[in-house]
N, C-alpha and C positions, 0 to 999 in steps of 0.2 A: 180800560186804560190802554191795553195793548193796541187796539185799533187806532186810538189817537196818536200813540207813539209812532206807529208805522206810517201814518199819514204825514206827521210832522217830519220824519226823516225823509220821506219821499219829496216833500215840498222843499226842504233845504237842499237836497241833492239835485232838485230840478233846475236850479239856476244855471248850473254848469251844462246840464243836458239841453236846456232851452237855448243857451247861447250857441251850442254846437249843432243842434238839430231842429231848431224852430220851436214853436209853441207846443206845449204838452197836450195830449188828448187823454181824456179819462172817461170813466163810466158816466153816462148822461145824468145819473142821479147824484153824482158827487160834485163838490165844488173844490177846485184846485186853484190856489193862488200863491204867488211868491210873496212872502211876507218880509223878507230881508235878503239883500244880496250885497256884494262888494260895492261900495266901500262901507256900508252900514254894519257888515259882519265879516269876520275873517276866520278862517280855519275852524268851522264848527266841528265839534267832536262828539257831543252827546246832546240829546233832546229829551225832555220830559214835560208833562203837562200837569197843571193843577186842576182840581175839579171845577173851578170857576172859569176855565177856558184860557188862563194865562199859559204861556209857553216859556219854558226855561231852556236856554241854549248856552252850552259851554263853548268857549272859544279856546283853542289850544294852539297858539302860535309857536310853541316850542318845536325845535328841530326844523322850523320853516324860516321864520324871520328873526328868531331870538335864540340865545344859547339854551340848550336843553336842561341845564341845571338851575335856571332862574325860575322862581315861582311867578310866572307871567300870565297864567291863565285867569280867565274871569268868566262869570256867569251872568248872562243878560236875562231879564224878565220882560217879556213882551205881552202887553195887555191886549184884550180883544179889540179895543178901539184904536190900537196902534201905538199908544204910549209905551215908552221903554225905560227901564231903570237898570242900573248896574246892581245886581243882586249881591255879588261878592267878587273880589279881585285879589290878586296876589296869591293865587293858588298854584299848586304844582299841577302836573298833567291830569286834567279831569277826564276820567274814562268811564264814569258811571254816576247817575243821579236817579233819585226816586223821591217823589213828593208824597208824604203820608201825614195826615192829621196836622196840617199847618207847619210842617217842618220839611226842609229839603235835606236829604241824605246824600252826601257827595263823596265819591271815591276819587281822590286825587293823589296819585302815587307819590310818595309812600304813605299817605295818610287817608283816614276815613273821618269825615267831619259831619256834624249835624248843625244846621242853621235854623233858627226860628224865622218864619216868614213874616215880616212886618210890612205889609202892603207893598211887596215887591223888592224889599231890601232885606238882606240876610243879617240877622242879629243874634247875639248870644251864642257865638260859635263854640261848639264843644268838639275837641278832637278825641274821638273814641279809640282810634288805633293810629299809632305812629310807628312805622317800620323804616325809619330813616337808617342810613348806613351805620352799621355797628350795633343796631338794637334788635337784631333777629334775622330771619331768613331774608334773602334778597327780595326787594320790593320793586325791582326794575322791570319785571315781567308785566306786560300790558294786561290789565284786568285782574290782577291778583288781589284777592280779598281773603282774609282768614275764614275758615269754616265757622259756622254758627255753633259755638259750644253750648248754647242753651241760654234761657232767659236769666239764670242766676249769675251769669258771667258778665263782667264789665265790658268785655270785647264782643258780646253778642251782636250779630249783624241783624237781628230781628228788630225792626224799627219800633215795634210795640213795647220793647223793653227799655227804651231810652226816654 
């Protein structure tokens, strides 16, 4: 999974590098292709992959084109054949995603949500953690997630416990 994630990040970052420096060169045994670029995708923040080859890309236009307090992020699901769906939208700043056993776990500050994957569309959203203003420690730090208190806790970050 780590190799797929690294390759996906490199491919997304490649569009800017390609525009500035010309075509990418890679190891001859690898295949590198740009799967999305502006205007098809804007402000990608996180990438993760499903075992079947689909790629989930979060878009975070906050602080760029939109006010930072608006839940304006979304997650796209790109299928191997090129078909694309909007997996989820109306999210806060998406800074982390992980696909496990048919569910997408999403850290979108100040929340942590779990979506059931219904053929590329997020369903049955459950908010596991909500650290909105006034409900606990500041959740404005990028990448902040509570520590895993263990499988018996409702706020466990271990995906196998949800």
